[in-house]
C-alpha positions as CSV (number, residue, x, y, z in Angstrom):
1,M,37.2,-53.5,24.6
2,S,40.6,-53.1,26.4
3,T,43.6,-55.3,25.8
4,E,43.1,-56.7,29.3
5,Q,39.5,-57.7,28.4
6,D,40.9,-59.3,25.2
7,I,43.4,-61.4,27.1
8,L,40.8,-62.4,29.6
9,A,38.5,-63.6,26.8
10,L,41.5,-65.5,25.3
11,E,42.2,-67.1,28.7
12,N,38.5,-68.1,29.0
13,R,38.7,-69.7,25.5
14,R,41.9,-71.5,26.3
15,Y,40.6,-73.1,29.5
16,K,37.4,-74.1,27.7
17,A,39.5,-75.7,24.9
18,M,41.6,-77.6,27.5
19,V,38.4,-79.0,29.1
20,E,36.8,-79.8,25.8
21,A,40.0,-81.1,24.2
22,D,39.4,-78.7,21.3
23,K,42.5,-79.2,19.1
24,A,41.5,-76.4,16.6
25,A,41.1,-73.8,19.4
26,L,44.3,-74.9,21.2
27,D,46.3,-74.8,17.9
28,E,45.0,-71.2,17.3
29,L,45.6,-70.0,20.9
30,L,49.0,-71.5,21.6
31,A,52.2,-70.2,20.0
32,D,54.3,-72.5,18.0
33,D,57.3,-71.9,20.3
34,L,55.2,-72.4,23.5
35,I,57.1,-73.5,26.6
36,Y,54.6,-75.1,29.0
37,T,56.1,-76.0,32.4
38,H,53.8,-78.1,34.6
39,S,53.7,-77.9,38.4
40,N,55.8,-81.1,38.5
41,A,58.5,-79.4,36.4
42,V,57.7,-81.4,33.2
43,I,58.1,-79.2,30.1
44,D,56.0,-79.5,27.0
45,T,56.0,-77.9,23.6
46,K,52.9,-76.8,21.8
47,Q,52.8,-80.1,20.0
48,S,53.4,-82.4,23.0
49,Y,50.9,-80.4,25.2
50,I,48.1,-80.6,22.6
51,E,48.9,-84.4,22.1
52,G,48.7,-84.9,25.8
53,I,45.3,-83.4,26.0
54,L,44.0,-85.3,23.0
55,N,45.3,-88.7,24.2
56,G,43.9,-88.1,27.7
57,R,47.3,-87.7,29.5
58,W,45.7,-84.5,30.8
59,A,42.0,-85.0,30.8
60,Y,40.8,-81.7,32.3
61,A,37.4,-81.9,33.8
62,A,37.2,-78.4,35.2
63,A,39.3,-75.2,35.6
64,E,38.8,-72.4,38.0
65,R,40.8,-69.2,38.4
66,P,39.7,-67.5,41.6
67,V,42.5,-65.0,41.4
68,E,43.8,-63.6,38.1
69,K,45.8,-60.4,37.3
70,I,46.5,-59.3,33.8
71,D,49.3,-56.8,33.0
72,V,49.9,-55.5,29.5
73,F,53.2,-54.3,28.2
74,G,52.7,-53.3,24.6
75,D,52.6,-56.6,22.6
76,C,53.2,-58.7,25.8
77,A,50.7,-59.6,28.4
78,R,51.6,-61.3,31.7
79,V,48.8,-63.2,33.5
80,T,49.3,-64.3,37.1
81,G,47.1,-65.9,39.6
82,H,45.7,-68.9,41.4
83,V,44.3,-71.9,39.4
84,R,42.4,-75.0,40.5
85,L,42.3,-77.8,38.0
86,T,40.4,-81.0,38.2
87,L,41.7,-83.8,36.0
88,K,40.1,-87.2,35.2
89,N,42.3,-90.2,35.8
90,A,42.2,-93.3,33.5
91,D,40.4,-95.3,36.2
92,G,37.5,-92.7,36.4
93,T,38.7,-91.0,39.6
94,T,39.7,-87.4,39.7
95,R,42.6,-85.4,41.1
96,S,43.0,-81.8,41.8
97,V,45.8,-79.4,41.1
98,N,45.9,-76.2,43.2
99,G,48.6,-73.8,42.2
100,R,49.9,-70.4,41.3
101,F,50.7,-69.6,37.7
102,L,52.6,-67.2,35.4
103,N,51.3,-67.1,31.9
104,L,52.8,-65.1,28.9
105,W,50.8,-63.9,25.9
106,L,52.6,-62.3,22.9
107,K,51.0,-60.3,20.1
108,R,52.6,-61.2,16.8
109,H,51.4,-60.3,13.3
110,G,48.3,-58.7,15.0
111,K,47.3,-61.9,16.8
112,W,47.7,-62.8,20.5
113,Q,49.0,-66.3,21.4
114,M,50.1,-67.9,24.7
115,A,53.8,-68.4,24.6
116,G,54.6,-69.5,28.1
117,W,53.1,-71.1,31.2
118,Q,54.8,-71.9,34.5
119,S,52.9,-73.2,37.5
120,T,53.8,-74.0,41.1
121,P,51.8,-76.2,43.5
122,I,50.3,-74.6,46.6
123,P,51.1,-77.0,49.5
124,A,48.2,-78.4,51.4
125,P,47.8,-76.8,54.9
126,A,49.7,-78.6,57.6
127,K,47.6,-80.8,59.8
């Protein structure tokens, strides 16, 4: 299996863990020094991001990545692409996030973890 395939498998696990609010998987996949920058410019740490998922602040219902590119540079992997997220609101409705992303995975002590996320919303087409 190539490193790109390894990273793709880790990305699949991470998105699944986000949707399932799987604390153990997120704790394993996210680096302790994670910087997670949301599309609205809010920044989270590993701890605050996991807490936000567990308490429903971000209740992911679905995640799609129609475009994804993985570039590996030794013990660093850059993942870029297009992501569509569906989140459940407290009132039972859903909202969508459609954006571009930059994601950073680092290999430390023989183990890959996500250390950075930055996303930017894609504007809706003009009417």
